[in-house]
C-alpha positions in Angstrom: 7.4 -98.0 -116.1 7.3 -94.3 -115.2 6.0 -93.4 -118.6 3.1 -95.9 -118.3 2.2 -94.5 -114.8 2.1 -91.0 -116.2 0.0 -92.0 -119.1 -2.5 -93.8 -116.8 -2.7 -90.7 -114.6 -3.4 -88.5 -117.6 -6.0 -90.9 -118.9 -7.7 -91.1 -115.5 -7.7 -87.3 -115.2 -9.2 -87.0 -118.6 -12.0 -89.5 -117.8 -12.8 -87.7 -114.5 -13.0 -84.4 -116.2 -15.2 -85.7 -119.0 -17.6 -87.1 -116.4 -17.6 -83.8 -114.5 -18.1 -81.9 -117.8 -21.3 -83.9 -118.4 -22.6 -83.2 -114.9 -21.9 -79.5 -115.3 -23.5 -79.3 -118.7 -26.6 -81.1 -117.5 -27.3 -78.9 -114.5 -30.4 -76.7 -114.4 -30.2 -73.0 -113.6 -31.5 -73.7 -110.1 -28.7 -76.3 -109.5 -26.1 -74.0 -110.8 -27.4 -71.2 -108.5 -27.2 -73.7 -105.6 -23.5 -74.2 -106.2 -22.9 -70.5 -106.7 -22.3 -70.2 -110.4 -24.2 -68.7 -113.3 -24.9 -70.4 -116.6 -22.3 -68.1 -118.1 -19.7 -69.3 -115.6 -20.5 -72.9 -116.5 -20.3 -72.2 -120.2 -17.0 -70.5 -119.8 -15.6 -73.5 -117.8 -17.0 -75.9 -120.4 -15.3 -74.0 -123.2 -11.9 -74.6 -121.7 -9.7 -77.4 -123.0 -9.8 -80.3 -120.6 -6.2 -79.9 -119.5 -6.9 -76.3 -118.4 -9.8 -77.0 -116.2 -9.4 -76.7 -112.5 -11.8 -79.2 -111.0 -10.1 -79.5 -107.6 -10.9 -76.2 -105.8 
């Protein structure tokens, strides 16, 4: 059962990151500025493979 639990955790992380990817990609320049990042920062983050993104601080 450990293998299934691990697989479910990986799948859940992937789904969460895809959702966050969509939010970040859809932000306007003003919204990005409000959270303290530039468009270049956002594009750099979006270019990373999903398993290398740090979405938790």
